[in-house]
N, C-alpha and C positions, 0 to 999 in steps of 0.2 A: 928257490928253493927247487931241491930235484921232482918232486911233484908235480909244483906249478910248471915248469917248465913244460913235464910231460903232457899236461893237459892242453896248453898251449901248441903244441906241435900242430896240430890238425890246421889250427888258425894260421899260424905265420905262414902255411904254405899258400894261403889264399891272400895274403897281404900282397899287396902292388908294388913292382918294382921300384916308385918312388918312396916309399916308406923304409924301404932296406938301404938305398942313397941317401936319406935323410938319416938315418940311423950312422951310417959310416962316416957321415959329417959333424954328427954332434960333439959337442964337446963333454966333457966331466961331467959326473952326474953329481949336481951341487943337496941334493938332500941327505940326509945321515939317517941310515937306517932303511933305506928304503926296499929292501929285500925283508925285512923282519927277521935277519938273523939272530937279531939281540932284543926280540921280543917286540915291546912298542916302545924303547928307550929313544927318546930325540922328538917322541910324538906327545902334545897335551891333546888334555879333553876340552871340547866344546860342544857340550851335551851329547855327544856321540858314547862315550862312555868306551874309549877305545881298549881292545882286549887282546894279546897273541891268541890265535887258534890255529893249530896243522900248520905253522910256517906262517901264516898271514896274519892281519890284522883287520879284526870284526869290530866293525860301526855298528850302532844299531838306532833306530828309531823308534820312541817310544810314545808320540805326540799322539793324545786323543781327540784335540779337539777342532775349531773349522779351519780351513784354510791351509795354505803351505807351510812346510816344515822342512829345513834343512839342520839335522845333527851330523856334527862332521869329527874327526882329529883334525890336528893341527899343529905346522910346523913352520917356523918363518926362516926364510934366506936373506942372508944380507948381502949386499955389494952388487946388486943389478943395477945396469947402465941405459938411460933412457934412451931411445931408436935402436936397441941391440933385440933383436929376435929370440925369442925363449920359447923351449915348447916343454910340456909336462906330457909323461905318456903312463899308463898302467895296466892292471887287470883288476875285473871286478867279477861279482858272483854273487848270483841271486838263487835261494834253492827255488825248489816248486812251490808252488801250492800258498804262497805270500800274496799279500792283495795287489790288485792292480793299480794303475796311476801311481806307482812307485817305482822309482830309478837308483841306478847307483851313479854316482857323477864326480868330477875333479872340478874343482873353482881353484881360481886365481886371482888374487887381491894385492897389485901393487901400490904399495905406502909410501907417501913422501919424506918420512925420517926415518931414519936406521932403527934396528932391529924392531922394525914393523911398527913405528908409531907415525905419528903425522895423520895426514889425510888417506881416505880409500880413493883411488886412481882408478879403480876398477880393473880388468885382465880378464873375463870370458873364463867358459868351462867347455866342458863337454858329459853327456850324461848319455848313458844305455839301459838296456837290462828290463824296461816297461812292460815289456810284452812278454806272452809263455815261450815264445819261440827262442826269447832270448835268457830264460830261466834254467835252471841248473847244468851251464857250460860258463867257461870263464869268457867275458868278454873284455877285447880292448876298449881302452880309452886314449884320446889324442886330442891335445889343442896346443896349437900355436898363436903366439901373439908379439907383436913388438911394445917394447914398455916404453910407456907413454910418458911425454915430456915431466920432469921431477921427481920419477922414481928412483928410489934409493933400495930399497928393500920391498920382499913379497912374501904373502902367507901362502902357503899349499895345504888344500882343504879337501882332503878325500871325505866324501858324502852322502849318508843314507838320505834318500828324498823323499818326501809325500807330497802328490800337488793331485790334490781330488779334482774331480770335476762333477757338479760345478765347483768353483771355487769356495763358495760360502757352504759347502759339505764339509765331510770331514773322512777319515780311513781309519778306522778303527784297527787294536791289536797292534802288535809288534811288526818291526820291517828291521831285516838285518841283510847286510851287505859284509864281503869278504874280499880286503882290498892286499893284492901284490905285486911286487915289481914296479913299483913307483920310483920315475925318474923324474928331476927337473935338469935341462942343459940349456946352453947358448947354440944358436944355430947359426949366426950368421954376425957379420961385424956390425959396426954402428951406422943406423940408416938414419934417415930423417924421424923423429920422432913424431908421434899421433896423440893430439890433445885428447880426442874422443875416441876411443875404441869403440866398433861398430857391436864386437860381439861382449858387452858388459855382464859381468856377472850380478846377482842379487845384490842386495845390500848388506854388506856386512856386520855378522852377528856380533856381538862382544860377549859372548859364552852365556848368553841369555835368549836361547831360541824357543822359548816355551811360548812367548808371545809371536803369531804365524806374520809372515809378511803380508801387509796392507796392499794390493795394487792403489797403482794411482788412480783417483780418483778425474773421471772426466769434464772438465772444465764445462761449467755450463754458460751455452752464448748469451752474451749480452743482449737485454732486450734491446732492439734501437730505440733510439730516442722519441718519442711522440713531438712532431711540429706545434710547436708554440701557436697557440690561437692570436690571432692578430689582433691588436688593443683594437677595443671598442673605442670611435670616437664620443668625446664626451658631449652629455646632450646639451646644449645652452638652458643655463638657467630661466624659466620662466620670469616676468617680470610680476614685482607683487601687487594684487590689486589694491588701490588706496580705500583706505578704511572709510568704511559708511558713518558720517555724523550721527549720534544718536540722537533721536525724536525726544525732546524735551517733554516729560512725563506730566498728563496733566493732573494738577493739584486737587487733592481731596478735597470733596464738598465737606463741608462741616456737618459733622451729623445731628441728626433731630433729639432734642434732647426729649429723651425717656419721660415719658409723662408719670407723674407722681402717683405712687399709688393709694387708693383711697383708704385712710384709716380702717381698719376694723371698727366696728361698733362696738363697745364695750358692752361685755352682757351684762346683763339687769343679773344681780346677785340675786339667788333665792334667799328669803331671808330664814334664817334659823329658826326654831323655837327658841328661846330664852328659858334657859336651864333654869331649874328651881332649885335652889337650895337644899342639900340635904341635910346639912347638918342639924339645923332645929326644925322639927315639926312647925309646918305652918299654922298660926292660930284659928283654932276654930273657927270657923265663920258663921255668926248669929243665923241660924236656921229661920227660913223664914217660914213662918205660920201659914199651914196647908189652907189653903181657901177650903170651904167644904165646897164637894162638888153636886151640883143642883142635880140631882137626876132627871132625867128627861120625862119631859110630861107622860107621863100613862097615856096609852091610850083612851081614850072615853068610851065608857061603856055604849053599848047602842044607846041608841037614844030612845028614851024613852015618854019623851017629851015632857020631863018633868025637870030633865037638866040646864044647864047654862051654855050656850054656845058661843064661844069668843072668836068673833071675827072682826074683819077690819083690821086697821093699824095698831089695834092693841095684840091681836095674836102674832105680828109680825114682831113687836116690838119684843114680847116674850121670848120668840123662838134666838133672836139675836141676843139676850140676856143669858139666855141659857148655853149658846153654843161657845161665848166669850170665857162663862165661868168653867167650862170643859176645856177650852185650851189652855188658860191659866193655871186648872188644876196639873194637866199634864205638863207646861214649863217647870212650875215648882218640881216636881217630880225628877224631872230631869235634871235639873241643876244640885239638887240634892245629891244624887246617884254621883254627879260627877263630882261634886266636892270630896266625898267621900273616898274615891279613888285616887286623889292626890294625898 
């Protein structure tokens, strides 16, 4: 576009002579609509939402997560040849005030099959506009590489890049890049193809850039093997001690028989009184006639000299007879009272 060319005139004056010679020796542009005179026709979306803005193509990176992200437009070029040197060029514009650690780049991805099928063989890239000194102006992008062995086609990817520092942080907000004057052409005849280009691009993303590229995890050094402990010689078995013969046990002496206990002497039963039948009253016992109680001898009156005084054996016999009569009378009374109680 005319506007684009005018803005690049001061930069073109500063380009080295080698770049001018290279441009003169370049082949035809293999890209379709690289000047975007037809809007964004011929370019597909790889999460960058390409849009035509003022005769250029706008690519937007809206990734909010952590890690790097690459939102792009995309065009496939068929018919590349392994061993041929190819160059991609273009101009990029980043407006001031946008996040740092973000820039504009063009990536190449050579493919092993036609129409950009098969395996990704790498290809390299060029990027700029990461600093304020490159913001607000059109900056040139230029990258040359020899097509690797097996290359049949190539992807051209104008990309809005976010690469936060440190890697596990994020760059919030929206980052916008304008691209114009994109070209891809052969710059030399066949050369010995290289299998592993030194300037390899990041892994190709199949239209799913929401997942940031994960850096390779450094290999953990293997722990050196610990030398084995030499085998300990086996200890010879200790000969078994012969068993000591058992000492015959002393026979038990016969136990002394227990002394028989003396049998208890049976207790003499206490005679119980013979019960008296109560059905019939006992026949009345004939009462003994009471013996007349002989009264004790009355004291004698004082001797008057006229009475008779008993003395000697006669007096003693009289005393015995009187005492016996009294005892007999008492026994008769007691026996009669006992008979009545029964």
